[in-house]
C-alpha positions as CSV (number, residue, x, y, z in Angstrom):
1,E,72.1,47.3,172.3
2,K,69.2,44.9,173.2
3,K,71.7,42.1,173.2
4,Y,74.2,43.7,175.6
5,F,71.5,44.4,178.0
6,S,70.4,41.0,177.6
7,L,73.7,39.6,179.1
8,G,73.5,41.7,181.8
9,G,75.5,45.1,180.4
10,K,74.7,48.3,182.0
11,A,75.0,51.8,180.4
12,N,75.7,55.2,182.2
13,T,74.6,57.9,179.9
14,S,74.5,61.9,180.0
15,C,77.5,61.7,182.5
16,G,80.8,62.2,181.4
17,V,84.0,60.7,182.4
18,K,86.7,62.3,184.4
19,E,89.6,60.0,184.5
20,V,90.6,56.5,185.1
21,V,91.1,55.1,188.3
22,S,94.2,53.0,189.1
23,E,96.0,51.4,191.8
24,N,99.4,50.0,192.2
25,G,100.0,50.2,188.2
26,K,96.4,48.4,187.6
27,A,93.5,50.3,186.2
28,T,90.8,49.7,188.7
29,G,87.6,51.9,187.3
30,V,86.8,55.0,186.1
31,L,85.6,58.3,188.1
32,L,82.7,60.3,186.5
33,N,82.1,63.8,186.4
34,N,79.6,63.7,189.0
35,A,82.0,62.3,191.6
36,E,80.5,58.8,191.2
37,K,83.2,55.9,191.0
38,I,82.5,52.6,188.8
39,S,84.7,49.9,189.8
40,G,85.9,47.3,187.2
41,D,88.1,44.6,186.6
42,Y,89.1,46.2,183.0
43,V,88.5,49.4,181.7
44,V,88.3,50.1,177.7
45,L,88.9,53.6,176.6
46,A,86.2,53.4,173.4
47,C,87.1,57.1,172.8
48,D,89.7,59.2,170.9
49,A,93.0,58.8,171.7
50,D,93.7,62.0,172.5
51,I,91.3,62.4,174.8
52,S,92.2,59.0,176.4
53,Y,96.2,59.9,177.1
54,H,95.6,63.7,177.9
55,K,92.2,63.9,179.8
56,L,91.3,60.2,181.1
57,L,95.0,59.0,182.0
58,K,96.0,62.5,183.1
59,E,99.5,62.6,180.8
60,K,100.7,60.0,182.8
61,Y,101.2,57.1,180.3
62,N,101.6,58.8,176.9
63,N,102.7,56.9,173.9
64,S,105.8,58.7,172.6
65,E,104.9,57.5,168.8
66,F,101.6,58.9,169.1
67,E,102.8,62.5,170.7
68,N,105.0,62.9,167.7
69,M,102.2,62.0,165.2
70,Y,100.2,64.8,166.9
71,S,103.2,67.1,166.7
72,D,103.9,66.4,163.4
73,K,101.2,67.5,161.1
74,N,102.9,67.5,157.8
75,T,103.8,64.0,158.0
76,F,100.8,62.7,159.7
77,P,97.9,64.8,158.7
78,I,94.6,64.1,159.8
79,Q,91.2,64.3,157.8
80,S,87.7,65.6,158.6
81,C,84.8,66.6,156.5
82,C,81.6,68.9,155.8
83,L,78.6,66.6,155.4
84,T,75.4,67.9,154.3
85,S,72.2,65.9,154.4
86,F,69.3,66.1,152.3
87,A,66.0,64.7,152.2
88,V,64.8,64.0,148.4
89,D,60.9,64.0,147.6
90,A,61.4,61.3,145.1
91,D,62.2,57.7,144.4
92,L,65.9,57.6,143.4
93,S,66.0,53.8,143.2
94,E,67.4,54.1,139.5
95,Y,70.2,56.8,140.3
96,A,73.6,55.8,140.7
97,E,74.4,55.8,144.2
98,H,77.8,57.3,144.2
99,V,78.3,60.1,141.8
100,I,81.4,62.6,141.6
101,F,80.8,65.7,139.1
102,D,82.1,69.1,138.4
103,T,80.3,72.0,139.3
104,V,80.6,75.6,139.3
105,P,83.3,76.8,141.6
106,Y,82.4,77.2,145.4
107,Q,84.4,78.1,148.6
108,V,84.4,75.7,151.7
109,A,86.8,77.4,154.7
110,N,89.5,79.1,152.9
111,K,89.8,76.8,149.5
112,N,87.9,76.7,146.3
113,Y,86.2,73.4,144.6
114,E,85.3,72.4,141.5
115,Q,83.8,69.1,142.1
116,M,81.0,67.5,144.3
117,A,80.8,64.0,145.6
118,V,76.9,62.9,146.4
119,K,75.9,59.5,147.9
120,I,72.4,58.6,147.4
121,Y,70.9,56.1,149.8
122,N,68.6,54.6,147.2
123,Y,68.8,50.9,148.8
124,I,67.3,52.0,152.0
125,K,63.3,51.8,151.3
126,N,60.7,53.6,153.4
127,E,57.1,54.3,153.1
128,S,57.1,57.7,152.5
129,G,59.0,57.5,149.1
130,K,61.4,59.9,150.0
131,T,65.3,59.3,150.0
132,T,68.3,60.4,151.7
133,L,71.2,62.2,150.0
134,I,74.6,63.3,151.3
135,S,77.4,65.3,149.9
136,I,80.9,65.4,151.7
137,I,83.9,67.5,150.9
138,N,87.1,66.6,152.7
139,Q,88.4,69.2,155.4
140,F,92.0,68.9,156.8
141,D,93.5,70.6,159.7
142,E,93.8,73.9,158.5
143,D,90.2,73.6,157.9
144,F,89.4,72.8,161.1
145,Q,91.1,75.8,162.5
146,Y,88.9,77.9,160.4
147,W,85.9,76.3,161.6
148,K,87.0,76.2,165.0
149,K,88.1,79.7,165.4
150,L,84.5,80.9,163.9
151,Y,82.5,78.7,166.4
152,S,84.4,80.1,169.1
153,E,84.5,83.9,168.1
154,D,81.0,84.3,166.4
155,I,78.5,81.4,166.8
156,Q,75.9,83.3,164.5
157,A,78.3,83.6,162.0
158,Y,79.5,80.1,162.3
159,K,75.7,78.8,161.9
160,A,75.2,81.3,158.8
161,A,78.2,79.7,157.2
162,K,77.0,76.4,157.6
163,L,73.5,77.2,156.4
164,E,75.3,79.0,153.3
165,L,77.2,75.6,152.8
166,G,74.1,73.7,152.6
167,Q,72.5,76.1,150.2
168,T,75.7,75.8,147.9
169,F,75.6,72.2,148.0
170,L,71.8,72.3,147.4
171,Q,72.0,74.5,144.4
172,R,74.9,72.5,142.5
173,I,72.9,69.4,143.2
174,E,69.7,70.6,141.7
175,I,71.9,72.0,138.8
176,K,73.1,68.1,138.6
177,Y,69.9,67.0,138.7
178,P,67.4,69.2,137.6
179,E,64.3,67.0,137.4
180,L,64.8,67.3,141.6
181,K,64.6,71.1,141.7
182,G,62.0,72.0,144.6
183,K,62.0,68.5,145.8
184,I,65.1,68.7,148.0
185,T,65.0,69.6,151.5
186,L,68.4,70.5,153.8
187,L,68.4,68.7,156.7
188,D,71.4,69.5,158.4
189,V,75.3,70.5,157.7
190,A,78.3,69.0,160.1
191,T,81.8,70.8,160.3
192,P,84.8,69.2,161.5
193,V,83.9,71.3,165.1
194,T,80.4,69.3,164.9
195,Y,82.6,65.9,165.0
196,E,84.8,67.4,167.9
197,R,81.7,68.7,170.0
198,Y,79.6,65.3,169.4
199,C,82.5,62.8,169.4
200,G,85.2,64.2,171.0
201,A,87.2,63.7,167.9
202,Y,90.7,65.1,167.6
203,H,90.4,68.3,165.5
204,G,87.2,66.9,164.4
205,S,88.9,63.8,162.5
206,Y,86.9,60.7,162.2
207,M,89.7,58.9,160.3
208,A,92.9,57.8,161.7
209,F,96.4,59.4,160.8
210,M,96.7,59.9,156.6
211,P,99.7,58.1,155.3
212,T,102.1,60.1,153.4
213,S,104.9,59.1,151.1
214,G,107.8,57.1,152.9
215,V,106.1,56.6,155.9
216,K,105.3,53.3,157.4
217,M,101.8,53.3,159.1
218,K,101.8,50.7,161.9
219,M,99.2,49.0,163.8
220,Y,98.9,49.6,167.7
221,S,97.7,46.8,170.1
222,G,95.9,49.0,172.4
223,E,97.7,48.1,175.5
224,I,98.7,51.1,177.7
225,K,102.4,51.0,178.7
226,N,102.8,50.5,182.5
227,L,99.1,50.3,183.1
228,D,97.6,46.8,183.2
229,N,94.0,45.9,182.6
230,C,93.1,49.2,180.4
231,F,93.1,49.1,176.7
232,L,92.7,51.8,173.9
233,S,90.2,50.9,170.9
234,G,88.9,52.9,168.5
235,Q,89.9,54.9,165.0
236,W,93.5,55.6,165.7
237,L,95.1,52.4,166.3
238,Q,94.9,51.2,162.7
239,S,94.9,53.0,159.1
240,P,92.7,54.3,157.4
241,G,90.5,54.8,160.6
242,G,86.9,55.1,160.6
243,T,83.9,52.8,161.9
244,P,85.1,49.6,160.5
245,V,88.5,49.9,162.2
246,A,87.1,51.2,165.6
247,V,84.5,48.2,165.7
248,T,87.6,45.5,164.9
249,T,89.6,47.2,167.6
250,G,87.0,46.7,170.0
251,K,87.0,43.0,168.9
252,F,90.7,42.8,169.3
253,V,90.5,44.2,173.1
254,I,87.9,41.6,173.9
255,Q,89.8,38.8,172.6
256,R,93.3,40.2,174.8
257,I,90.8,40.0,177.9
258,C,89.8,36.5,176.9
259,K,93.6,35.6,176.6
260,K,94.4,37.2,180.0
261,E,91.4,35.4,181.7
262,K,92.3,31.9,179.9
263,H,88.9,31.9,178.3
């Protein structure tokens, strides 16, 4: 951020984008929710592809391949997760960083599980002597629908379910590491709905479409057909998705712009 600002970059925060503005088949800027228009030589949509095509581009430039993948959930499933975060009042530097272990059966959404995965951030040192620990359970489209329905119909029940999930994970971590009992504090619980709310992520996914048997996943250029000077970047353009792909596709967009500008 400091590097960006030092080069003259600006950031408009706390104001969503309503749509991309275009003239004669060329993107010329964006219109914000507060009715302010920001002009630009190029527009880069560094957000969810579903929001880009359906909201910001008003479904004028839909990509048929993306539309087919969104509609065929069996061939192109999506992945989200429930993520629980904990603070541990102990130095865990000697513990394994990644651990998967069998545990007492538990339920998340409508599915039963008998294993847990734990990631211990013991390589991050801080003066307090505490360590951050997270546990993630994979969630898919049907799980998103469960959390979304609960969130929409009964917000208090949704919050209670999140807290219960956090306590479920906490109890099983204490069984795995009995020496840490009483030293672990639940910090937060995120569901697929959390990713949707904060990031606009399609059905809470933080990855790309998952490849299935017999399906060849391809890489997308990020160019918008029939709309010049507008590009996509983000997790959906290349499998397996996630932050590394989002960062890389952002770099590819800059390379394409440099080529157009003959830099």
